[in-house]
C-alpha positions, 0 to 999 in steps of 0.5 A: 500500500502506498503511503501519503506524504503527510503520514510518511513525514510524521512517521519519519520524524517520530522515528528520529525523535525516538532514536534521539531519546533512546540515544540520550538515555543510553548515555545515562548510567542510572536506570532510574533516570531512564524510566523517570517521569521527567524523561518520559514527559520530555519524550512526550513533549518531543513527540508533540513538537514533532507532530506539530512541525510535521503537520506544518511542513506536510501542509506546506507540501500537500495543500498545493498538491491537493489544489493541483489535483483538484484543478486537474480533475476539473480539466479531466472532466472536460472543463478548462480551469485557470489555476489560481491561488497556488502561489500563496501556498508555495513555500518550497522551491521544488513545489514552485517548480511543479506549480510553474510546470503545471501552469505551462501545461494549462496554458498549452491545454488552453491554447490547444483547446482554443485551436481545437474549438475553432477548428471544430466550429469551422468544421460544423459551419462547413458541414451545416452549410453544405449542399450535400448531406453528411451523416456520421455513425459511431461503432454502435450504429448511432448517429453522432452527427447529421447536418441540415442538408441530410435531414432535408434530403432524407426527409428525416425529423430531428430525432434519434436515428440509427444506421438500421432505421435510416437504411430501412426507411431508404429501403437499402439492403446493406450491412454495417459491418460490411462497410466498417471493414472495407479496405482503405480508400474504398466505398460503397455507392448506391442510388435511391429516390426520396420524394421527388429527389434522386439521391446518390449515397456513398458509405465510407468507414472512418478510422482512428489514428491507429487505423482501427475502425471508429464508424461510418460516414454516409454522404448524400448528394442530390442528383435530380438535376443530373438525372433530368439532364441525362434523360434530356440528353437521351431524349435529345439523341433519340429525337435526333436519330428519329428526325434523321431516320424518317427523311433518310428512309423516304430518300432511300425508298424513293431513290431505290424505286427510281433506280429499279427503273420502269417508271414514267417521267411524271413518276420520276419527277414526283419521286425526285420532288419528295427526295428533294423535300426530305433532303431540305428537311434534313438540311434545316435540321442539321443547320438548326443543330449546328446553330444550337451547338454554337450557342452551347459552346458560346461560339456565337458573336453577336453584332449588336447595334442600335436600331428601330424595333418598329421599323424592323417589325413592319419589314418582317410583316411585309415579308411574311404577308405572302405566307399569311395570305396563303392561309387567308390570315389577316396579319397586322403590325400595330405600334401602340407606343413608339419605343426607343431604339433597341440595342441588340443583334438586328439580324438575330431579332429579325429571325426571332420575329419571323420564327414566332410569326411563322409559328402563328401562321402555321398553327392558326386555322385558315382565316385567322387573325395575327397581330404584332404589337410594338411598344415600350414599358419600363424603358424596355422595348417590346413586341407582342405576337397575338393569334387566335390559333389552336393554342397550347395546353397549359401542361406543355407551356413549361416545356415549350422551349425544350429542344425537339419538344412538340405539343402535337408531334405528328402535326408538327412534322407534317408542317415541316417543323424541326422542333428546334425553332423555339429553342433557337428563339429563346437562345437568341433573345437571352443572348441579346439580354432580352426576355421571352414569355408565352401564354396560351389557351387551347382553341383560343390562341397564343400570345408571345411577348419579347422584351429587349434592352433599349438605348437608355439601358445600353448606355447604363451598362 
């Protein structure tokens, strides 16, 4: 059993007193003097003096040690404690050295704790503001950290969760131990759907400094937009393939028929006309695709200038008059308020107006009314094309600018459209810092409004 400093000092001093007393008596030859009351009383006084001195000396040593021990217990419990009132108890150089070293240790602990708390705070801020979700599980499968993005993406409430409960909710069949003992730098990845979101989830183990497994981290990323873009890409490739295959099939069939011979001149002329129409259709499609590709890769050089929007619109109206007359439409260009000159690419805006008016002519029954309004609002010039055509269903309005999207595919192909016209129009308008909006009702008509920056806005940029 280990003895305390205080008891050790008392025992040592008592031993010294007893030894000194026995030595004194040994020098005495008279046995009566050895056992006299006077000598015994003297021994008792020696012992009392020794006990008092021992108590004083031991307190001078043990009190600062006890206070240091108390402070260290407080630090061990997780609370930083500034050592105070130690100097007043220190009477020995050795204890002073111990107190000084203790103060240095506490200063270092405080500094490291401050740095650690700062790093922890930064990490927590980063995790809380990440778009990706992060969930950390300890070795007991309990959640030790989960950020707001994870709660939102996984549709979890802020309550206690475990690994098994979360995976059961996500319908993921995966064992915790299988992840825990993965080789270094390995992970398990899976994809799930939660609500309207497509999520990519990655599980990785994390280790201590001694490379022993401590738990699992679950990282959640919202890939809904990526999935949507991937689906659009697949749909785009499918549409392009279909749009090219249809005219190619016609060209191949009619050309093979001509090559087989036994046709009259009128039949050859008729088939050749069909081949030419299909070739023109392919040419328009390829030209539109190349134009969209230039938009995508920012290879379009806009030749912006100041020009009169009402003059341009009236010119387009004259050019489209013949096409409108073919279907007995009444095409008008009305200037409600003469707008300031616009700052844009004149040729591009002319193509925009022609494309929109052309669509109105195509999708308005014979004898319809098509009006182009020109005006100004909030220092912006605008033109508005209004028709009383077949209209667009409300469910299709949000997708009307998508490439190859058609409300009525059969009808659009029959009229020679590529399904890319409105996509090109939108790219041109936005490339010239303008906006485009479409509103429509089935069997009542469609209204397209395009706003463009004017000279006033251009000079302010």
